[in-house]
C-alpha positions in Angstrom: -0.4 0.4 0.4 1.2 3.5 -1.2 1.1 6.5 0.4 0.7 10.3 -0.9 3.4 11.6 0.9 1.8 15.0 -0.4 -1.2 15.4 1.8 0.5 13.9 4.7 2.1 17.2 5.5 0.7 20.0 6.8 0.6 23.3 5.2 2.6 25.9 6.4 0.5 29.5 8.0 2.2 32.1 6.1 5.0 34.4 7.8 3.2 38.2 9.4 4.6 40.5 6.9 5.4 42.6 10.1 7.7 39.2 11.2 9.1 39.6 7.8 9.3 43.2 8.6 11.0 43.2 12.3 13.4 39.4 10.6 14.9 41.9 7.6 15.7 44.7 10.3 17.4 42.5 12.6 19.7 41.2 9.7 19.9 44.6 9.2 21.0 46.0 12.2 23.7 42.7 12.4 25.4 43.8 8.8 25.6 47.8 10.4 27.4 47.0 14.0 29.3 44.5 12.0 30.2 46.7 9.3 31.5 49.3 12.4 33.4 47.3 14.5 35.2 47.0 11.2 35.1 50.1 10.6 36.5 50.9 13.9 39.2 48.2 13.9 40.1 49.1 10.5 41.3 52.7 11.1 42.6 51.6 15.2 44.9 48.9 13.2 45.8 51.5 10.7 47.3 53.5 13.4 48.3 51.2 15.4 49.7 48.1 13.4 53.7 49.1 14.4 52.8 48.7 18.4 52.3 44.5 17.6 55.7 43.4 18.4 56.5 45.5 21.7 52.9 44.7 23.1 52.6 40.9 22.0 50.4 40.3 19.6 47.3 39.2 22.7 48.2 42.0 24.4 47.6 44.6 20.9 44.6 42.6 20.4 43.2 44.2 23.8 42.6 47.5 21.9 39.9 45.7 19.4 37.9 43.7 21.9 34.2 43.8 22.4 33.9 44.1 26.0 34.6 48.2 27.6 34.3 49.2 30.8 33.9 53.1 29.9 32.0 54.1 33.4 34.8 52.5 35.1 37.5 53.9 33.2 36.4 57.8 34.3 38.0 58.9 37.2 41.5 56.7 35.5 41.1 59.1 32.7 40.3 62.1 34.8 43.7 61.7 36.8 45.4 61.4 33.7 43.6 64.5 32.2 45.7 66.0 35.5 48.2 64.9 35.2 49.8 65.8 31.8 47.2 68.9 32.6 49.6 69.4 35.8 52.8 72.5 35.5 55.1 72.0 38.9 57.9 70.4 40.2 58.7 66.4 40.0 57.5 66.4 43.5 53.7 67.7 43.6 53.3 65.3 40.8 54.4 62.4 42.0 52.5 63.0 45.3 50.0 64.1 43.2 49.3 61.4 40.5 52.0 58.3 40.8 53.1 56.2 38.0 50.9 59.2 36.2 52.9 62.3 36.6 55.1 60.9 34.3 52.9 62.7 31.6 53.1 66.2 33.8 55.3 68.9 32.7 58.3 69.4 35.8 60.5 70.8 33.4 61.5 74.3 35.7 62.4 76.1 31.8 58.7 75.0 31.0 55.8 77.5 30.9 53.3 75.8 28.5 51.9 72.6 26.8 49.8 71.7 24.2 48.0 67.5 24.3 45.8 65.4 23.3 44.9 62.2 25.9 42.1 60.2 23.8 40.0 57.4 25.0 40.6 54.1 22.8 39.1 51.1 25.4 39.5 49.4 28.4 38.8 45.9 30.7 38.1 46.6 34.3 36.3 45.2 37.1 35.7 45.4 41.0 39.8 45.6 41.8 42.0 45.7 38.2 42.1 45.9 34.6 43.6 48.5 31.6 42.9 51.1 29.9 44.5 51.8 26.3 44.8 55.2 26.2 46.7 57.7 22.6 48.7 60.9 23.6 50.3 63.9 22.0 52.6 66.3 24.0 54.4 69.5 22.8 56.1 71.3 26.1 57.2 74.8 25.4 59.1 77.6 27.7 58.4 81.2 27.6 59.2 82.5 24.9 57.4 79.7 23.2 60.0 77.6 21.7 59.6 73.5 21.8 61.2 71.4 24.1 59.8 68.4 23.7 57.6 66.7 21.8 55.1 63.7 22.9 53.9 62.3 18.7 52.3 63.7 17.1 48.3 64.1 15.6 49.1 61.9 12.9 51.0 59.5 14.9 50.1 59.3 18.6 51.6 57.5 21.4 49.8 54.1 22.0 49.9 53.2 25.6 48.1 50.7 27.8 47.7 51.8 31.3 47.6 48.6 34.6 45.2 49.8 37.2 43.9 48.5 40.2 41.9 49.5 43.1 42.8 50.5 46.5 41.7 52.3 48.9 38.2 52.8 46.7 40.9 55.1 44.4 41.8 53.5 41.3 46.1 54.2 41.0 47.9 53.3 37.7 50.1 50.1 39.3 51.8 50.3 35.6 52.4 51.8 31.6 53.6 50.0 28.9 53.7 52.8 26.1 54.5 51.9 22.4 57.5 53.0 20.1 
């Protein structure tokens, strides 16, 4: 006895137009997110690719992570801004900023500076983590002559700050910088 297989299949209900639109919208959002991530990845890698050997592939790869703790990193970035904008003695800078004092202007003949400090990405939990930044810094004397310079707008310095929470304050415990 032969059975007709066509008759045994249940007829599929037609898909609602709203469900089709939602599926198309979801697919479009996924594609857009992928494109935006690729653009970010390509621009960061284009600017900093020469740092791979210095940091190592695993560490350098952190700047492309999808996890980000930007809100947690705000106190660290604020301290970094203060350290970069500080002009004073080396002792004052070290007391206020710890390791970040290396970005403070402590040269006796220095009168002014220009800098940019840009957040890239961070990963932080309740106790420790890291913050990646890029910066430029130019220090001038009272006559406007350049005393020292780090990086340019086209060639910023890449740095990774290791951080730990000590006495409810974030402290930079290690600084790694690109060449």
